[in-house]
C-alpha positions, -999 to 999 in steps of 0.1 A, spaced: -58 -51 -97 -21 -44 -91 -16 -15 -115 1 8 -89 22 -21 -75 33 -31 -109 46 4 -116 64 6 -84 81 -27 -88 97 -15 -119 115 12 -101 120 -3 -66 140 -30 -52 113 -43 -31 75 -35 -29 51 -48 -2 15 -45 -12 -12 -45 14 -49 -54 2 -80 -62 22 -104 -68 -5 -101 -106 -14 -113 -100 -50 -86 -74 -56 -60 -94 -37 -66 -124 -58 -64 -104 -90 -31 -89 -79 -18 -122 -69 -24 -137 -103 -10 -107 -122 22 -104 -99 29 -140 -90 61 -142 -109 75 -107 -98 102 -115 -71 102 -78 -61 67 -79 -49 53 -92 -15 16 -93 -13 -1 -92 21 -38 -99 25 -46 -77 54 -63 -46 67 -38 -17 66 -52 -4 98 -41 -37 115 -6 -37 97 25 -33 118 50 -10 101 87 -20 101 107 -2 128 142 -5 114 144 -6 77 141 24 54 109 25 33 83 48 17 46 45 17 27 48 -16 -10 41 -19 -44 45 -34 -66 46 -4 -104 43 -1 -124 74 6 -142 61 36 -110 52 54 -88 80 43 -86 99 76 -79 67 96 -53 56 71 -35 90 70 -35 91 109 -20 57 109 8 62 85 17 96 98 17 87 136 27 49 134 52 45 105 87 55 102 85 61 64 109 85 50 82 97 24 45 92 22 24 96 -11 -13 88 -9 -39 91 -36 -72 101 -23 -105 109 -39 -113 145 -48 -142 146 -23 -118 139 6 -95 169 1 -123 195 -8 
């Protein structure tokens, strides 16, 4: 719905938001359409190509059933300086 993206856009120069779910993507697009700091991408994060040259951080609220795959991808394929992921309690117990 764009809650996390909205908060991040207030404290960042640029935010790229990746959302696979069409309904959530459309809600976020409507909510954030006037925010010039936000770029929305309708794509599976597991297919996303992380930038190689620019500095960036990864912040995300990730789905339980994909947590392991997403964590592996961001750790091994990204060049992020920092990674902050929100996971469901059942994942880390």
